[in-house]
N, C-alpha and C positions, 0 to 999 in steps of 0.2 A: 478704798478704791477708787481708782483713777478713771479717765476716761481713756485712756490706753490700755488698762486693765479690761475695760469690757469691749474696746476693739478687738484686743487679742481673742477674748472669749467668743466674741460673736463669729470671728474668722475661723477658730480653730475648733468650735462645738456646736455652734448654733446653726448658721447657715450652712444645711444639707448640701445645697449644689455646690458650694466650695469645698467642704469637707470632702466629699465624693471624689473631688479632683487631687488634692493636696494630701490626704488622709492626715489632717492635724499639724504639717512640715509649716507651721507659720512662727516667725521668728522677729523681735523686734531687734533692729539693727544692733550689731555687737554679741549677738547670743545664737547666731547660728553656729551648728557643730563645723569642726575641720572638713570632715566628710560628709556630704550632704546626700539626698536623695530627690530627684527632680520629679514631677514639678515642687515648687516651693514658694511661700510668699514671705518677703522681709518688708517691714513697717518703720517709719521713726516718725517723731515729731517734727516739723522744720519750723514751725513758728505758734504763735499765739497772740490772738487781740483780744483784751479785756476790755470789752465796754465801760466806758466810765460818763459821769455826770458832775454836774459842780459840788454835789453832794457827799461824792465819793464813788465806790464802785458801782456798775449798774448791775451787778448780779448775772450777767450772760457773757461769755467768753465763747469764742470758734477758732480753736487750734486747727492747723492745717497739718494734715498728715501726707507722707508720702508712702504708697504701698506698690511694693515692687513685685512683678510676678515673674516667676522665672522658670524656664525649662530649656532643654536642649535642642529643641525645635521652636522654630517661631511660631507655628500654628499652636502648639502646646503652650507657650506663655500668652498667646492672645487668646485661649480657650479659658485659661485661667483669670485674666482680666477681665474678660467679657462675664464672666460667672461674678465675679467680685462686683462688676460695676452694678451689675442687676440686682444684688443685694444690699449695696450701699448707696447708691446715687438716689436721692428724692426720699431716702428713708426717715421715719418718724417714729418714734415711740420708745420702746426699753430695747437697748441695745445690750448684747452678751447675756452670758448664761446667770442662773441663781449664784448669788456670792460676788459676781463679778459684773454688776449691772449698772447702768445709768439711762436716765431718761433723755433723751434727744429732741430737739425742737426741729431739726432736719439737717440731713448729712447731704452735701452736695459736690459732685464733680467738678473740680475748677480746672484742670489741667491735665493733658498727657501725652505719653511719647513712646518712642521704641529706643532701644540700643540693645549693642551688641559687644560681649565681652570676650575677647579672642582669649584662647589658651596661652599661658605662658611660655609653655614647652608642648612636644606633641605627645605627652603622655596625658592628655586631657582634651578633652572636646571642649568649644567654646559653649556660652550660654546667652540665650534671648532673653531680653528683660523688656516688658511692659510698664511702664512708670505712670501711676495716676496719683495726683494731689487731689483730697478730699478736704474740705472745710466741716468740719463738725459744730453745729450749733447747740449750746447746751448750757442750764443754769448752772452758776456757782455761788459760793457761799460770799456773801456782800462783806467787802472791808470797809468798818465804818471810818469815817472822817473824822480826823481830830481835830 
């Protein structure tokens, strides 16, 4: 089980205010289906910092995840994003459902922004996006110095 699994589990099954809006439509980047139903969430890990000291690994890491909330209207994307912000920002404790859990020291919203993806042709509508970057501080196994 990884922190990515725990984040996916939390957003798709545990956080009921989010689940009520997206009905489990949470996809790691590259996994979303060709045809989608909105609103939905995509996410990806964009970086990871492993704390160190001279004796080796520090046992603490804080990956940065980009969470994107999509809908056909700005209000819809913003409503999903606000729900995600409320369940993740300043979260401490067990993240995820049984079998996909991780204990986290803290999750913090670092950055956010808006975008719009226009349709390539007139057969589709454009999509509104609210992007949020979260750092997830948690303990990892220590790699011993050699």
